[in-house]
C-alpha positions in Angstrom: 3.2 91.3 -55.6 6.3 88.5 -54.7 5.9 86.1 -51.3 7.9 86.5 -48.4 9.8 84.5 -47.6 10.0 83.1 -50.7 8.9 79.1 -51.6 11.7 78.4 -53.4 15.3 80.2 -53.5 18.1 79.0 -55.9 21.7 79.8 -54.6 24.7 79.3 -56.7 27.6 77.2 -55.4 30.2 80.0 -55.8 28.2 82.2 -53.2 27.6 79.5 -50.4 31.2 79.7 -48.4 30.5 83.4 -48.1 26.8 83.4 -47.6 27.5 80.5 -44.5 30.7 82.0 -43.1 32.9 78.9 -44.5 30.3 76.7 -42.8 28.8 75.4 -46.2 30.2 74.4 -49.8 28.5 72.3 -52.7 29.9 69.4 -51.8 28.6 68.7 -48.6 24.7 69.7 -49.5 22.3 67.0 -50.1 18.5 66.8 -51.4 16.4 66.7 -47.8 18.7 68.5 -46.1 17.6 71.5 -43.8 19.2 75.3 -43.9 18.2 78.2 -42.4 18.2 81.7 -44.6 18.0 85.0 -43.8 17.0 87.9 -45.8 18.4 91.1 -47.0 16.1 93.2 -49.2 14.3 90.2 -50.6 17.7 88.5 -51.4 19.4 85.7 -49.6 21.8 87.2 -46.6 22.7 84.7 -44.7 23.4 80.4 -44.6 23.1 78.1 -41.7 22.7 74.6 -41.2 21.8 75.3 -37.6 18.5 78.1 -36.8 19.8 81.7 -36.7 18.6 84.9 -36.2 15.6 86.0 -38.2 16.3 83.0 -40.3 13.5 81.2 -42.2 13.3 77.0 -42.4 14.0 75.4 -46.2 14.9 72.1 -47.3 17.0 71.1 -50.1 15.1 70.0 -53.2 18.0 69.4 -55.3 21.9 70.3 -55.7 22.8 70.7 -59.4 26.2 71.6 -61.2 26.2 75.2 -60.5 23.0 76.0 -57.9 21.0 74.5 -55.2 17.6 75.2 -55.0 16.3 75.4 -51.4 12.4 75.0 -50.9 10.2 76.1 -47.6 6.9 74.1 -49.1 6.7 71.6 -52.2 5.6 73.5 -55.4 2.2 73.0 -57.0 2.9 70.6 -60.0 0.7 72.6 -62.6 1.8 70.4 -65.1 -0.1 67.9 -63.5 -3.1 70.4 -62.5 -3.5 70.3 -66.7 -3.4 66.9 -67.2 -5.9 66.3 -64.8 -8.3 68.9 -66.4 -7.8 68.0 -69.9 -8.4 63.8 -68.7 -11.5 64.8 -66.7 -12.6 67.2 -69.1 -15.3 69.0 -67.2 -15.9 65.6 -65.4 -15.1 67.7 -62.1 -14.2 71.3 -61.1 -11.1 72.9 -61.7 -11.3 74.5 -58.3 -11.6 71.2 -56.6 -8.6 69.8 -58.7 -6.4 72.9 -57.3 -7.9 72.4 -53.8 -6.9 68.5 -54.0 -3.3 69.1 -55.5 -2.8 71.9 -52.8 -4.5 69.6 -49.8 -1.8 66.8 -50.7 1.5 69.3 -51.6 0.7 70.8 -47.9 0.9 67.1 -46.5 3.6 65.9 -48.1 7.6 66.4 -45.7 9.6 68.1 -48.0 12.7 66.0 -46.7 11.2 63.2 -48.8 10.3 65.1 -51.7 13.2 64.2 -53.7 12.8 60.6 -53.7 11.3 58.7 -55.9 9.1 56.3 -53.9 7.7 59.4 -52.0 6.5 61.2 -55.4 4.9 58.0 -56.9 3.3 56.3 -54.1 1.7 60.1 -52.6 -1.9 60.8 -53.8 -0.4 62.9 -56.7 1.8 59.8 -58.0 -1.4 57.8 -57.9 -3.2 60.3 -59.7 -0.5 60.7 -62.6 -0.2 56.7 -62.9 -4.3 56.2 -63.5 -4.1 59.1 -66.4 -1.0 57.4 -68.0 -2.5 53.5 -67.3 -6.0 54.9 -69.2 -4.4 56.2 -72.0 -2.1 53.5 -73.0 -4.8 51.1 -72.7 -6.8 54.4 -75.0 -3.6 53.4 -77.5 -3.9 50.1 -77.5 -7.4 50.1 -78.6 -6.3 50.6 -82.4 -6.2 47.7 -85.3 -2.5 48.0 -85.6 -1.6 47.5 -81.8 -4.4 45.1 -81.7 -3.0 43.2 -84.9 0.7 43.2 -83.1 0.0 41.9 -79.6 -2.8 39.1 -80.5 -3.7 37.1 -78.4 -2.4 39.8 -75.5 -3.9 43.0 -76.6 -7.4 42.6 -74.6 -5.7 41.3 -71.5 -3.1 43.8 -71.4 -5.9 46.4 -71.7 -7.4 44.8 -69.0 -4.7 44.5 -66.5 -4.2 48.6 -67.2 -7.4 49.2 -66.3 -8.0 46.6 -63.3 -4.7 47.6 -61.7 -6.5 51.1 -61.2 -9.1 49.4 -59.2 -6.5 48.9 -56.4 -4.4 52.3 -56.9 -7.6 54.5 -56.6 -9.2 52.1 -53.7 -5.9 52.1 -51.7 -5.8 54.2 -48.7 -4.8 57.3 -49.2 -0.9 57.3 -47.7 0.0 53.5 -48.2 2.5 52.3 -46.3 4.8 49.1 -46.9 4.5 46.1 -44.1 7.9 46.8 -42.9 7.5 50.4 -42.9 4.2 49.9 -40.9 6.1 47.5 -38.3 8.0 50.1 -37.2 6.5 53.5 -37.9 6.0 55.3 -34.8 3.0 57.7 -36.6 0.2 58.0 -34.1 -1.9 56.7 -36.5 0.0 53.4 -37.6 0.7 53.0 -34.1 -3.3 52.5 -33.1 -3.7 50.0 -36.2 -1.4 47.9 -35.1 -2.6 48.0 -31.3 -6.2 47.0 -32.7 -4.8 43.6 -34.2 -6.0 40.5 -32.9 -3.6 39.1 -31.1 -3.6 36.7 -28.4 -1.4 37.4 -25.0 0.1 33.8 -25.5 0.6 34.2 -28.4 3.8 32.5 -30.4 6.1 34.5 -32.3 4.8 33.0 -35.5 1.2 33.7 -34.4 2.2 37.6 -33.8 3.7 37.8 -37.2 0.8 35.8 -38.9 -2.0 38.1 -37.1 -0.1 41.7 -38.1 0.1 40.6 -41.7 -3.3 39.3 -41.9 -4.7 43.1 -39.9 -2.2 44.8 -42.5 -3.1 43.3 -45.2 -7.2 44.3 -44.5 -6.2 47.7 -44.1 -3.7 47.8 -47.2 -3.7 45.1 -48.8 -4.6 44.7 -52.6 -7.8 42.9 -52.3 -8.9 45.1 -50.1 -8.3 48.3 -52.3 -9.8 46.4 -55.3 -13.0 46.1 -53.3 -12.7 48.9 -51.7 -13.1 50.9 -55.1 -16.2 48.8 -56.5 -18.4 48.9 -53.1 -17.2 52.7 -52.6 -15.2 54.9 -54.9 -17.9 54.1 -57.6 -21.6 55.6 -57.6 -24.2 53.5 -57.3 -25.1 53.7 -61.1 -21.7 52.6 -62.1 -20.4 49.7 -60.1 -24.5 48.4 -61.4 -23.1 48.8 -64.9 -19.6 47.1 -64.3 -20.9 43.9 -62.0 -23.6 43.6 -64.7 -21.3 43.3 -67.5 -20.2 40.3 -66.2 -22.5 37.5 -66.6 -21.9 34.3 -64.5 -23.7 31.4 -65.3 -22.3 28.5 -62.6 -23.2 24.5 -63.2 -22.3 21.1 -61.5 -19.9 19.3 -63.2 -21.7 15.6 -63.2 -25.2 17.0 -64.8 -24.9 20.6 -65.4 -27.2 21.5 -63.1 -27.6 25.6 -62.8 -26.3 26.8 -59.1 -28.6 30.3 -58.7 -27.8 32.9 -55.8 -29.0 35.7 -54.6 -27.4 39.2 -56.2 -25.3 40.3 -53.3 -23.7 36.6 -53.4 -23.4 36.9 -56.8 -21.7 40.2 -57.2 -19.0 39.2 -54.5 -18.4 36.4 -57.4 -18.3 39.2 -60.1 -15.9 41.2 -57.6 -13.6 37.7 -57.1 -13.4 37.4 -61.0 -12.6 40.8 -61.4 -9.5 40.3 -59.1 -8.3 37.2 -60.8 -8.8 38.4 -64.0 -5.7 41.4 -62.8 -3.9 38.7 -60.7 -3.9 36.5 -63.5 -1.8 39.2 -66.0 0.0 40.2 -63.4 1.5 37.3 -61.6 1.0 34.2 -64.0 1.5 36.2 -67.5 -1.8 34.6 -68.3 -3.9 36.8 -70.8 -7.6 35.7 -71.5 -9.0 36.0 -74.7 -12.5 36.1 -74.3 -14.7 33.9 -77.5 -17.5 34.3 -79.3 -18.9 30.8 -78.4 -22.3 29.6 -80.3 -25.4 28.9 -78.4 -24.5 24.9 -79.1 -21.0 25.2 -77.5 -22.4 25.9 -73.9 -24.2 23.9 -71.5 -27.1 26.2 -71.5 -28.2 29.2 -73.0 -27.0 32.5 -73.0 -29.2 35.2 -71.6 -26.9 37.4 -74.2 -25.4 36.2 -77.4 -23.4 38.8 -77.9 -21.3 38.1 -74.2 -17.9 36.8 -74.7 -17.4 34.2 -72.4 -14.4 32.1 -70.7 -14.9 28.8 -68.2 -13.2 28.1 -65.2 -13.5 24.6 -64.0 -13.2 23.6 -60.6 -13.1 20.7 -58.4 -17.1 21.0 -58.4 -18.0 23.5 -60.3 -18.1 24.9 -63.9 -17.6 28.8 -63.8 -18.9 30.3 -67.1 -17.9 34.2 -67.2 -19.3 36.1 -70.1 -18.1 39.7 -70.4 -20.2 42.3 -72.3 -19.0 46.3 -72.9 -15.1 45.7 -72.2 -12.7 47.3 -71.9 -15.2 50.3 -72.4 -17.1 50.1 -69.0 -13.7 49.2 -67.2 -12.6 53.0 -68.7 -15.9 54.7 -67.4 -15.6 53.1 -64.0 -12.0 54.0 -63.4 -12.3 58.0 -64.7 -15.6 58.1 -62.3 -13.4 56.3 -59.4 -10.8 59.1 -60.2 -13.2 61.7 -60.0 -14.0 60.4 -56.4 -10.6 60.4 -55.2 -10.0 63.6 -56.1 -12.8 65.4 -54.9 -12.1 63.5 -51.7 -8.7 64.7 -51.0 -9.9 68.1 -51.8 -12.8 67.5 -49.2 -10.4 66.1 -46.2 -10.3 68.5 -43.4 -6.8 67.4 -42.6 -3.9 65.1 -44.4 -3.6 61.3 -43.3 -0.4 60.8 -40.8 
């Protein structure tokens, strides 16, 4: 049985003037505009830019050459649902996927859905982007791509997967710093009010305090570490961090510096974030080379680990990785499952 009022309505251009009594013509209809439609026998009978009796509110989704499309709610993207099902292949129930998509659709303002940014920045845009990045990384694993892209092939794969970390760890509804400063949303007003600002602070100090507070909430580093610490099951998080071997020695006498596990894990998180940013911002592709034991200042725990060394003013940091990029991909997939499940379980959309 058809839904009434219909969630989508298509109106040909040549009927606009008649339905609106000459008020509306194709040239003054734009995406995101609000229009009111009344129906007779299930068909549009009257159209207006103002509220009219027995009319339903719609938003213009698009104005094509011969027809305009109106929506009372955002259409469900069944193509995305199928994409998620195929990609996760039983890793999450179909009911959870449907519920998550419906929750996001119900919370997305219709006036914004025609804009590229609104779609790309929504949780559904995040899901699509993550799936596409993982699939591209998988394509780069073939021998032809390796030969063509060396020495950047492994760096590109790692970049694609590591940038999924901060996308999935980001606050569900990300906002830019400029929008955060000017937003009238109750939630964001509360966020701004919780920034630590002295009553005697100068304009420069206020600006810096707002930026620091914003980055704690929405910054890339915050999102990246949030993914590792809160989006991954404990077992997968441990596998990810254990895939990195860290050896820190002093520069002068190669004395090994030991740390407890929590502190070492933070160093490993920083290493992962550095790997992401080196390729993103500097174009540096870290090709990990297999060292012979005699080339290293101390023996490797596992001689199959591929090493990279950073030298700071005081220390030599030797990082090794094993089972890459496989463990990065596994982490992204588990993080995506958690991301979708969280959307489905949310009691109400973020505002």
